[in-house]
N, C-alpha and C positions, 0 to 999 in steps of 0.2 A: 444579576438574573439569566442574562442572555450565554454565559457560559457554562450555568447549569442545565439550561437546556439544550446548548449544542452537545455538552457531555452525555446527557440521558438518550440524544439521538443517535450517536456515536456509538453507543452500546447497543441500542437495538438495532441500527442498521449492523453492527459487527455480528451481532448474534443471530440474525434474520439468514443473512447471506453465509454465514459460516467461516467466516473470516476472523481470526483471532488465533489463541494458543490453543493448539489438539492435546488433550489430557494424553501424558506419557509420548510425546513427541519430544523429539532432542532438538533442541535449535542447532541449525547447521552453519553458524558463522560466530565469530569471537566478541561480536555486540550482544547475542545473546537474542535477535530478531531475526525472522525469517522473511523472505520474499513472498510476498502476497501471493495466491494462487492465480488472481488476476493481472497480475504484473510479470509474474514467472517468465512467462515464453518472450513477453518483449527483453527483461532484462537479459535473461541468455541468449537470445538473438543478436543485441547490440552489443555485447561485449562482456556482460556481467561483472565481478569485482574489478578486472582492470580499466574497466571504462567509467562504472558506476559506484564503485566503491561497496563496502558491506551496508545492510540496511541499518539505519540510527533510530526507526519507530515502527510500531507498529500502524495499525491501519489509523488513520485519523479524518475527520472530517474540517475540510476549510472552505467557506464560501458554497456550502452544500454539493461539494466535490468529496470522493474519495480520495486522497493522498497518501503517499507513505516516501519517508525520506532517507535518502541515502549518503553516504559520504560525499560523494559529487554531483547529487543532482536532486529532484524532486519529479516522482512521479505521479501525474493525477492521471485518474479512472475517468473517463467520458462517456456513460452508457447511451447514449444519444447515438453513437457510433461504432455501437458494440457490431461484432461480425466485421470490422474494416479495418483499416492498418492506422486509424485514429482514435482507436477504443482508448489507446494509453498515449499521452502527451508528456513532455518535459514541461514543468513550472521552473519558478522560480521565487 
C-alpha cells in the first residue's frame, strides 16, 4: 500500500512541477534520461558528465525528497533551501 501511495504522489508532484518527459523532446543522453531542470545548474557547475556521469533515472520521491540518480551520485532537492547553494545536496 505504501509503495502505491508514493507512486501516485510521485506522478502528481512531477506533473504539477512540470518535471518529466516533455512531449517531442529528445533525450540528450545515452541513458535516455535528462537532467531535471532543478538539478541542471548544479550538475553543469560542478562537473557534468565527467564528475557525475549520465542520469540513470527520472524524478523519484524518496523519504519525501525529490531525487535523481546518476552513474556516480544521487542528487537531492531541498526546497527549504531554495535560492541558496544548499538547494541541491548529494546523497548516498
